[in-house]
C-alpha atoms as a printed R data frame, in Angstrom:
    type eleno elety resid chain resno       x       y       z
1   ATOM     1    CA   MET     A     1  -1.494   1.682   7.229
2   ATOM     2    CA   MET     A     2  -0.538   3.695   3.622
3   ATOM     3    CA   LYS     A     3   2.498   4.482   2.972
4   ATOM     4    CA   ILE     A     4   1.780   8.309   2.067
5   ATOM     5    CA   SER     A     5   4.907  10.109   0.024
6   ATOM     6    CA   VAL     A     6   5.548  13.309   1.777
7   ATOM     7    CA   ASN     A     7   7.239  14.325  -1.566
8   ATOM     8    CA   LYS     A     8   3.697  14.641  -2.776
9   ATOM     9    CA   ILE     A     9   2.263  16.082  -0.417
10  ATOM    10    CA   VAL     A    10   5.122  19.028  -0.265
11  ATOM    11    CA   MET     A    11   4.157  18.422  -4.508
12  ATOM    12    CA   PHE     A    12   0.692  19.315  -3.852
13  ATOM    13    CA   PHE     A    13   0.749  22.309  -1.500
14  ATOM    14    CA   ILE     A    14   2.915  23.810  -4.689
15  ATOM    15    CA   THR     A    15  -0.476  23.241  -6.535
16  ATOM    16    CA   VAL     A    16  -2.921  24.610  -4.372
17  ATOM    17    CA   ILE     A    17  -1.197  28.201  -3.909
18  ATOM    18    CA   ALA     A    18  -0.288  28.247  -7.888
19  ATOM    19    CA   LEU     A    19  -3.205  30.870  -8.688
20  ATOM    20    CA   THR     A    20  -3.356  32.662  -5.555
21  ATOM    21    CA   ALA     A    21   0.692  33.649  -4.738
22  ATOM    22    CA   CYS     A    22   1.193  37.884  -5.590
23  ATOM    23    CA   SER     A    23   4.544  38.824  -7.310
24  ATOM    24    CA   ASN     A    24   5.320  40.204 -10.114
25  ATOM    25    CA   SER     A    25   3.139  38.402 -12.931
26  ATOM    26    CA   VAL     A    26   4.126  35.671 -15.874
27  ATOM    27    CA   ALA     A    27   1.352  35.762 -17.246
28  ATOM    28    CA   THR     A    28  -2.021  37.583 -17.311
29  ATOM    29    CA   VAL     A    29  -5.356  35.847 -18.591
30  ATOM    30    CA   ASN     A    30  -8.298  36.977 -19.302
31  ATOM    31    CA   GLY     A    31  -7.257  39.928 -16.879
32  ATOM    32    CA   LYS     A    32  -6.050  37.597 -14.448
33  ATOM    33    CA   LYS     A    33  -2.321  37.445 -13.508
34  ATOM    34    CA   ILE     A    34  -0.435  34.699 -13.372
35  ATOM    35    CA   SER     A    35   2.604  35.426 -10.557
36  ATOM    36    CA   ARG     A    36   6.073  34.532 -11.027
37  ATOM    37    CA   GLU     A    37   6.632  33.537  -7.343
38  ATOM    38    CA   ALA     A    38   3.486  30.786  -7.898
39  ATOM    39    CA   PHE     A    39   5.858  30.255 -11.125
40  ATOM    40    CA   ASN     A    40   9.616  30.311 -10.051
41  ATOM    41    CA   VAL     A    41   7.866  27.622  -6.596
42  ATOM    42    CA   HIS     A    42   7.059  25.540  -9.829
43  ATOM    43    CA   LEU     A    43   9.299  25.511 -11.335
44  ATOM    44    CA   ARG     A    44  12.081  24.723  -9.066
45  ATOM    45    CA   GLU     A    45   9.618  21.677  -7.727
46  ATOM    46    CA   ARG     A    46   9.925  20.123 -11.166
47  ATOM    47    CA   MET     A    47  13.442  20.845 -11.890
48  ATOM    48    CA   GLU     A    48  13.645  18.630  -8.350
49  ATOM    49    CA   ASP     A    49  11.602  15.837  -9.137
50  ATOM    50    CA   TYR     A    50  13.593  15.254 -12.727
51  ATOM    51    CA   LYS     A    51  16.740  15.481 -10.336
52  ATOM    52    CA   ARG     A    52  15.567  12.960  -8.444
53  ATOM    53    CA   GLN     A    53  14.247  10.807 -11.311
54  ATOM    54    CA   ASN     A    54  17.951  11.679 -13.402
55  ATOM    55    CA   ILE     A    55  15.607  12.827 -15.747
56  ATOM    56    CA   SER     A    56  17.476  15.036 -18.389
57  ATOM    57    CA   LEU     A    57  16.360  18.394 -18.236
58  ATOM    58    CA   ASP     A    58  15.562  20.878 -20.957
59  ATOM    59    CA   GLU     A    59  15.247  23.910 -19.074
60  ATOM    60    CA   LYS     A    60  12.953  26.379 -21.415
61  ATOM    61    CA   SER     A    61  11.048  23.705 -22.340
62  ATOM    62    CA   LEU     A    62  10.017  23.075 -18.861
63  ATOM    63    CA   LYS     A    63   9.440  26.881 -18.156
64  ATOM    64    CA   ASN     A    64   6.608  27.227 -20.777
65  ATOM    65    CA   SER     A    65   4.984  23.615 -19.978
66  ATOM    66    CA   ILE     A    66   4.665  24.855 -16.387
67  ATOM    67    CA   LEU     A    67   3.526  28.137 -17.599
68  ATOM    68    CA   GLN     A    68   0.936  26.291 -20.496
69  ATOM    69    CA   GLU     A    69  -0.420  24.238 -17.203
70  ATOM    70    CA   LEU     A    70  -0.918  27.194 -14.930
71  ATOM    71    CA   VAL     A    71  -2.824  29.549 -18.182
72  ATOM    72    CA   ASP     A    72  -5.061  26.416 -19.036
73  ATOM    73    CA   GLU     A    73  -5.925  26.105 -15.466
74  ATOM    74    CA   ARG     A    74  -6.862  29.527 -15.349
75  ATOM    75    CA   ILE     A    75  -8.777  29.707 -18.449
76  ATOM    76    CA   ALA     A    76 -10.439  26.052 -17.306
77  ATOM    77    CA   LEU     A    77 -11.574  28.058 -13.578
78  ATOM    78    CA   ASP     A    78 -12.902  30.988 -15.674
79  ATOM    79    CA   GLU     A    79 -15.184  28.626 -17.565
80  ATOM    80    CA   ALA     A    80 -16.091  26.855 -14.574
81  ATOM    81    CA   ALA     A    81 -17.020  30.345 -12.568
82  ATOM    82    CA   VAL     A    82 -19.545  30.689 -15.883
83  ATOM    83    CA   ARG     A    83 -21.052  27.594 -15.464
84  ATOM    84    CA   ASN     A    84 -21.604  28.170 -11.154
85  ATOM    85    CA   ILE     A    85 -19.506  25.274 -10.483
86  ATOM    86    CA   THR     A    86 -18.340  25.289  -6.689
87  ATOM    87    CA   VAL     A    87 -17.552  23.160  -4.173
88  ATOM    88    CA   SER     A    88 -18.621  24.157  -0.364
89  ATOM    89    CA   ASP     A    89 -16.508  24.535   2.513
90  ATOM    90    CA   ALA     A    90 -17.132  21.127   4.062
91  ATOM    91    CA   ASP     A    91 -15.704  19.681   0.844
92  ATOM    92    CA   VAL     A    92 -11.972  21.683   1.783
93  ATOM    93    CA   ASN     A    93 -12.395  21.605   5.075
94  ATOM    94    CA   GLN     A    94 -12.016  17.902   4.140
95  ATOM    95    CA   GLU     A    95  -9.300  17.578   2.207
96  ATOM    96    CA   ILE     A    96  -7.721  19.490   4.647
97  ATOM    97    CA   GLU     A    97  -8.074  17.183   7.529
98  ATOM    98    CA   THR     A    98  -7.219  14.172   5.405
99  ATOM    99    CA   MET     A    99  -4.010  15.971   4.177
100 ATOM   100    CA   LYS     A   100  -3.371  15.897   8.274
101 ATOM   101    CA   ARG     A   101  -4.048  11.959   9.032
102 ATOM   102    CA   ARG     A   102  -1.575  11.315   6.242
103 ATOM   103    CA   VAL     A   103   0.960  13.297   6.790
104 ATOM   104    CA   GLY     A   104   0.522  14.370  10.445
105 ATOM   105    CA   ASN     A   105  -0.318  17.710  12.182
106 ATOM   106    CA   GLU     A   106   3.247  18.815  12.430
107 ATOM   107    CA   GLN     A   107   4.580  17.876   8.989
108 ATOM   108    CA   PHE     A   108   1.490  19.974   7.844
109 ATOM   109    CA   LEU     A   109   2.148  22.880   9.677
110 ATOM   110    CA   LYS     A   110   5.871  23.134   8.311
111 ATOM   111    CA   SER     A   111   4.922  22.534   5.054
112 ATOM   112    CA   LEU     A   112   2.890  26.136   5.067
113 ATOM   113    CA   ARG     A   113   5.903  27.403   6.603
114 ATOM   114    CA   ASP     A   114   8.128  25.694   4.052
115 ATOM   115    CA   LYS     A   115   6.600  27.454   1.196
116 ATOM   116    CA   LYS     A   116   5.374  30.571   2.678
117 ATOM   117    CA   THR     A   117   2.061  30.134   2.792
118 ATOM   118    CA   SER     A   118  -1.208  30.705   5.119
119 ATOM   119    CA   LEU     A   119  -3.880  28.220   5.294
120 ATOM   120    CA   ASP     A   120  -6.470  30.222   4.052
121 ATOM   121    CA   ALA     A   121  -4.441  30.586   1.074
122 ATOM   122    CA   LEU     A   122  -4.055  26.754   1.499
123 ATOM   123    CA   ARG     A   123  -7.739  26.871   1.601
124 ATOM   124    CA   GLN     A   124  -8.418  28.932  -1.839
125 ATOM   125    CA   GLY     A   125  -6.145  26.800  -3.519
126 ATOM   126    CA   ILE     A   126  -7.539  23.380  -2.448
127 ATOM   127    CA   GLY     A   127 -10.832  25.124  -3.564
128 ATOM   128    CA   ASN     A   128  -9.535  25.830  -6.852
129 ATOM   129    CA   ARG     A   129  -7.837  22.416  -7.611
130 ATOM   130    CA   LEU     A   130 -11.590  20.999  -6.258
131 ATOM   131    CA   ILE     A   131 -14.021  23.080  -8.757
132 ATOM   132    CA   HIS     A   132 -11.239  22.187 -12.031
133 ATOM   133    CA   THR     A   133 -11.689  18.517 -11.076
134 ATOM   134    CA   LYS     A   134 -15.463  18.847 -11.014
135 ATOM   135    CA   PHE     A   135 -15.159  21.014 -13.801
136 ATOM   136    CA   ILE     A   136 -13.451  18.543 -16.397
137 ATOM   137    CA   GLU     A   137 -16.184  15.468 -15.445
138 ATOM   138    CA   SER     A   138 -18.858  17.779 -16.235
139 ATOM   139    CA   PHE     A   139 -18.035  16.880 -20.038
140 ATOM   140    CA   VAL     A   140 -18.834  13.450 -19.844
141 ATOM   141    CA   SER     A   141 -21.137  11.698 -17.130
142 ATOM   142    CA   ASP     A   142 -20.317   7.689 -16.052
143 ATOM   143    CA   LYS     A   143 -23.327   6.386 -17.796
144 ATOM   144    CA   GLU     A   144 -22.006   7.391 -21.739
145 ATOM   145    CA   VAL     A   145 -19.178   4.092 -20.482
146 ATOM   146    CA   THR     A   146 -20.883   1.213 -21.622
147 ATOM   147    CA   GLU     A   147 -20.398  -2.293 -20.459
148 ATOM   148    CA   GLU     A   148 -20.183  -3.460 -24.450
149 ATOM   149    CA   GLU     A   149 -16.751  -0.481 -23.893
150 ATOM   150    CA   THR     A   150 -16.037  -2.058 -20.214
151 ATOM   151    CA   ASP     A   151 -15.837  -5.223 -22.071
152 ATOM   152    CA   ASP     A   152 -14.219  -5.435 -24.671
153 ATOM   153    CA   TYR     A   153 -10.801  -3.316 -23.432
154 ATOM   154    CA   TYR     A   154 -10.678  -6.201 -21.497
155 ATOM   155    CA   ARG     A   155 -10.687  -8.571 -24.130
156 ATOM   156    CA   ASN     A   156  -8.608  -6.880 -26.349
157 ATOM   157    CA   SER     A   157  -6.162  -5.844 -24.082
158 ATOM   158    CA   GLN     A   158  -2.603  -7.054 -25.059
159 ATOM   159    CA   THR     A   159  -1.367  -7.662 -21.412
160 ATOM   160    CA   PRO     A   160  -3.625  -9.260 -18.787
161 ATOM   161    CA   PHE     A   161  -4.403  -7.184 -15.773
162 ATOM   162    CA   ILE     A   162  -2.310  -9.160 -13.144
163 ATOM   163    CA   ARG     A   163  -3.501  -8.686  -9.863
164 ATOM   164    CA   PRO     A   164  -0.475  -8.926  -7.327
165 ATOM   165    CA   ALA     A   165   0.244 -10.739  -4.300
166 ATOM   166    CA   ARG     A   166  -1.599  -8.971  -1.471
167 ATOM   167    CA   VAL     A   167  -2.407 -10.146   2.219
168 ATOM   168    CA   LEU     A   168  -5.544  -9.215   4.344
169 ATOM   169    CA   MET     A   169  -4.320  -6.984   7.301
170 ATOM   170    CA   ARG     A   170  -5.014  -4.454  10.320
171 ATOM   171    CA   ILE     A   171  -2.920  -2.634  12.253
172 ATOM   172    CA   ALA     A   172  -2.172  -1.128  15.622
173 ATOM   173    CA   GLU     A   173  -0.339   1.874  15.668
174 ATOM   174    CA   PHE     A   174   1.540   4.001  18.161
175 ATOM   175    CA   GLU     A   175   3.233   7.031  18.966
176 ATOM   176    CA   SER     A   176   6.625   6.090  20.063
177 ATOM   177    CA   GLU     A   177   8.931   2.966  19.274
178 ATOM   178    CA   ASP     A   178   9.102   2.410  23.129
179 ATOM   179    CA   ALA     A   179   5.299   1.923  23.268
180 ATOM   180    CA   ALA     A   180   5.258  -0.265  20.117
181 ATOM   181    CA   TRP     A   181   7.836  -2.725  21.957
182 ATOM   182    CA   THR     A   182   5.992  -2.725  24.849
183 ATOM   183    CA   ALA     A   183   2.764  -3.362  23.941
184 ATOM   184    CA   ALA     A   184   4.651  -6.521  21.815
185 ATOM   185    CA   SER     A   185   6.318  -7.818  24.660
186 ATOM   186    CA   GLU     A   186   2.979  -7.769  26.935
187 ATOM   187    CA   LEU     A   187   0.990  -9.443  23.742
188 ATOM   188    CA   LYS     A   188   3.696 -12.411  23.796
189 ATOM   189    CA   ARG     A   189   3.711 -12.633  27.398
190 ATOM   190    CA   SER     A   190  -0.013 -12.881  27.517
191 ATOM   191    CA   LYS     A   191   0.167 -15.349  24.913
192 ATOM   192    CA   GLU     A   192  -4.011 -13.314  24.032
193 ATOM   193    CA   ASP     A   193  -5.135 -13.112  20.226
194 ATOM   194    CA   PHE     A   194  -4.006  -9.480  18.306
195 ATOM   195    CA   ASP     A   195  -7.065  -8.336  17.472
196 ATOM   196    CA   ILE     A   196  -9.159  -8.932  21.061
197 ATOM   197    CA   PHE     A   197  -5.540  -7.453  23.037
198 ATOM   198    CA   MET     A   198  -5.083  -4.461  20.899
199 ATOM   199    CA   LYS     A   199  -8.765  -3.288  20.722
200 ATOM   200    CA   LYS     A   200  -8.218  -3.229  24.244
201 ATOM   201    CA   LEU     A   201  -5.586  -0.959  24.036
202 ATOM   202    CA   ALA     A   202  -7.664   1.027  21.157
203 ATOM   203    CA   ASP     A   203 -10.220   1.310  23.698
204 ATOM   204    CA   ALA     A   204  -7.921   3.096  26.739
205 ATOM   205    CA   GLY     A   205  -6.697   5.205  24.094
206 ATOM   206    CA   LYS     A   206  -3.071   3.589  23.747
207 ATOM   207    CA   ALA     A   207  -3.457   2.911  20.289
208 ATOM   208    CA   ALA     A   208  -5.303   3.224  16.624
209 ATOM   209    CA   LEU     A   209  -6.654   0.556  15.528
210 ATOM   210    CA   SER     A   210  -7.631  -0.278  11.972
211 ATOM   211    CA   GLU     A   211  -9.590  -2.366  10.532
212 ATOM   212    CA   TYR     A   212  -9.068  -5.787   8.401
213 ATOM   213    CA   GLY     A   213  -7.974  -4.788   4.523
214 ATOM   214    CA   TRP     A   214  -6.524  -5.815   1.728
215 ATOM   215    CA   VAL     A   215  -2.899  -4.240   0.810
216 ATOM   216    CA   THR     A   216   0.097  -5.506  -1.325
217 ATOM   217    CA   PRO     A   217   3.219  -5.381   0.505
218 ATOM   218    CA   ASP     A   218   4.905  -3.689  -2.327
219 ATOM   219    CA   PHE     A   219   3.236  -0.386  -1.344
220 ATOM   220    CA   PHE     A   220   5.430  -0.466   1.731
221 ATOM   221    CA   SER     A   221   8.696  -0.166   2.117
222 ATOM   222    CA   SER     A   222  11.261  -2.669   0.859
223 ATOM   223    CA   SER     A   223  11.979  -3.415   4.635
224 ATOM   224    CA   ILE     A   224   8.401  -4.079   5.509
225 ATOM   225    CA   ALA     A   225   7.753  -5.339   2.643
226 ATOM   226    CA   ALA     A   226   9.914  -8.280   2.945
227 ATOM   227    CA   SER     A   227   8.555  -8.863   6.651
228 ATOM   228    CA   ILE     A   228   5.221  -8.526   5.736
229 ATOM   229    CA   LYS     A   229   5.646 -11.257   2.937
230 ATOM   230    CA   GLY     A   230   7.214 -13.733   5.640
231 ATOM   231    CA   ILE     A   231   4.842 -13.566   8.601
232 ATOM   232    CA   LYS     A   232   1.710 -16.775   8.438
233 ATOM   233    CA   GLU     A   233  -1.451 -16.412   8.154
234 ATOM   234    CA   GLY     A   234  -3.113 -15.817  11.608
235 ATOM   235    CA   GLN     A   235   0.639 -14.133  12.939
236 ATOM   236    CA   HIS     A   236   1.343 -11.055  13.301
237 ATOM   237    CA   GLY     A   237   4.975  -8.957  12.856
238 ATOM   238    CA   GLY     A   238   6.633  -5.061  13.819
239 ATOM   239    CA   PRO     A   239   7.168  -2.498  15.480
240 ATOM   240    CA   TYR     A   240   7.617  -1.200  12.150
241 ATOM   241    CA   LYS     A   241   8.224   2.583  11.535
242 ATOM   242    CA   GLY     A   242   5.535   4.324   9.879
243 ATOM   243    CA   GLN     A   243   4.729   7.953   8.667
244 ATOM   244    CA   ARG     A   244   3.413   8.758  12.198
245 ATOM   245    CA   GLY     A   245   4.880   6.737  14.738
246 ATOM   246    CA   PHE     A   246   5.348   2.960  15.172
247 ATOM   247    CA   PHE     A   247   2.387  -0.272  14.384
248 ATOM   248    CA   LEU     A   248   2.279  -3.698  14.573
249 ATOM   249    CA   ALA     A   249   0.601  -5.787  11.490
250 ATOM   250    CA   ARG     A   250  -1.517  -9.110  11.607
251 ATOM   251    CA   ILE     A   251  -1.877 -10.645   8.667
252 ATOM   252    CA   LYS     A   252  -5.390 -12.937   8.540
253 ATOM   253    CA   GLU     A   253  -5.024 -13.892   5.278
254 ATOM   254    CA   LYS     A   254  -2.451 -14.202   1.933
255 ATOM   255    CA   GLU     A   255  -3.247 -14.272  -1.779
256 ATOM   256    CA   SER     A   256  -0.358 -14.904  -4.508
257 ATOM   257    CA   GLU     A   257  -0.035 -13.216  -7.947
258 ATOM   258    CA   GLY     A   258  -2.579 -13.527 -10.673
259 ATOM   259    CA   VAL     A   259  -5.082 -12.543 -13.351
260 ATOM   260    CA   SER     A   260  -8.144 -10.503 -12.240
261 ATOM   261    CA   SER     A   261 -11.324 -11.524 -13.656
262 ATOM   262    CA   TYR     A   262 -13.035  -9.533 -15.410
263 ATOM   263    CA   ASP     A   263 -15.429  -8.796 -12.498
264 ATOM   264    CA   GLU     A   264 -13.020  -7.868 -10.520
265 ATOM   265    CA   MET     A   265 -11.157  -5.131 -12.802
266 ATOM   266    CA   LYS     A   266 -14.747  -3.953 -14.223
267 ATOM   267    CA   GLY     A   267 -14.599  -1.416 -12.379
268 ATOM   268    CA   THR     A   268 -10.673  -0.062 -12.715
269 ATOM   269    CA   ILE     A   269 -11.893  -0.465 -16.915
270 ATOM   270    CA   LYS     A   270 -14.500   1.654 -16.823
271 ATOM   271    CA   ASN     A   271 -12.620   4.620 -14.833
272 ATOM   272    CA   ILE     A   272  -9.844   4.110 -17.251
273 ATOM   273    CA   LEU     A   273 -12.252   4.898 -20.205
274 ATOM   274    CA   LEU     A   274 -14.041   7.579 -18.428
275 ATOM   275    CA   GLN     A   275 -10.921   9.616 -17.576
276 ATOM   276    CA   GLN     A   276  -9.664   8.993 -21.558
277 ATOM   277    CA   LYS     A   277 -13.312  10.463 -22.481
278 ATOM   278    CA   ARG     A   278 -13.230  12.775 -20.029
279 ATOM   279    CA   ALA     A   279  -9.702  13.904 -21.180
280 ATOM   280    CA   ALA     A   280 -10.526  14.130 -25.359
281 ATOM   281    CA   ALA     A   281 -13.404  16.541 -24.779
282 ATOM   282    CA   TYR     A   282 -11.800  18.981 -22.298
283 ATOM   283    CA   LEU     A   283  -8.895  19.309 -24.308
284 ATOM   284    CA   GLN     A   284 -10.829  19.990 -27.519
285 ATOM   285    CA   TRP     A   285 -12.581  22.172 -25.979
286 ATOM   286    CA   LEU     A   286  -9.683  24.100 -24.044
287 ATOM   287    CA   GLU     A   287  -8.034  24.032 -27.951
288 ATOM   288    CA   GLN     A   288 -10.709  26.707 -28.727
289 ATOM   289    CA   LYS     A   289 -11.267  28.430 -25.616
290 ATOM   290    CA   ARG     A   290  -7.323  28.900 -26.183
291 ATOM   291    CA   GLY     A   291  -8.069  30.478 -29.184
292 ATOM   292    CA   ALA     A   292 -10.148  33.370 -27.707
293 ATOM   293    CA   SER     A   293  -8.389  34.002 -24.529
294 ATOM   294    CA   LYS     A   294  -6.717  36.899 -24.427
295 ATOM   295    CA   ILE     A   295  -3.112  35.429 -23.059
296 ATOM   296    CA   ILE     A   296  -0.591  38.241 -22.442
297 ATOM   297    CA   ILE     A   297   2.899  36.197 -21.531
298 ATOM   298    CA   THR     A   298   5.383  38.019 -19.522
299 ATOM   299    CA   LEU     A   299   8.050  35.294 -19.000
300 ATOM   300    CA   LYS     A   300  11.466  36.181 -19.961
């Protein structure tokens, strides 16, 4: 059971409609307009985010920053079209289904209504985001990060790569609190093994049972994290309130905080270096492309 922030999902909705909404424009990039409506939605959400984090706000600078982000994205999408970089309907559908699973269908539809956008507009926006990602990835292949570079990064890091305490756990999720408490009571009364008991409920359609996976307790809310940390190996806890219902959790193994080895971090380090190289190459291209693009700013 992963803790997914609804705010992050809402932010995603805002991002994907940025180039699909229609209204008075704030800018035109090579003849294509960026709507004022999309800009304002972006601005409001960013201001709310700053307020939540108690970050001081320079509204003029923020507006300029958001406008530049939208202009840059438009430039990138135009070039991606020239290079014939596309995504399939299946890719878009998979993204939508992932969003629904994370927040639930009800919250998914509510987000569409709140942002006054249609499913078609969302689909187009998701496609744009995926294309933009593929476009940036095209600048540097994963083969361009060497073993020597990853080893050097690990050895010369000024701070050790700390592996947080984690637990090997699985969860049984229920649609209601009553159903979760009933299952917990029946499990206690039967004295049956957690895995066997929950598998029966899952087979009967009364629970959704995950596989075992390593999880950092602090990934959950503070109250749930504290409870999970107190569960001994082989025991279970809950019910806990999750994003879509209530769940019970069984802890199979526990690991204390420690320093990660190079082998454990190699994949992560390679990805860090790859993202750095791609970002540098993309920004260098973007600087050149901005100068060659016809950009008309109408934001006042």
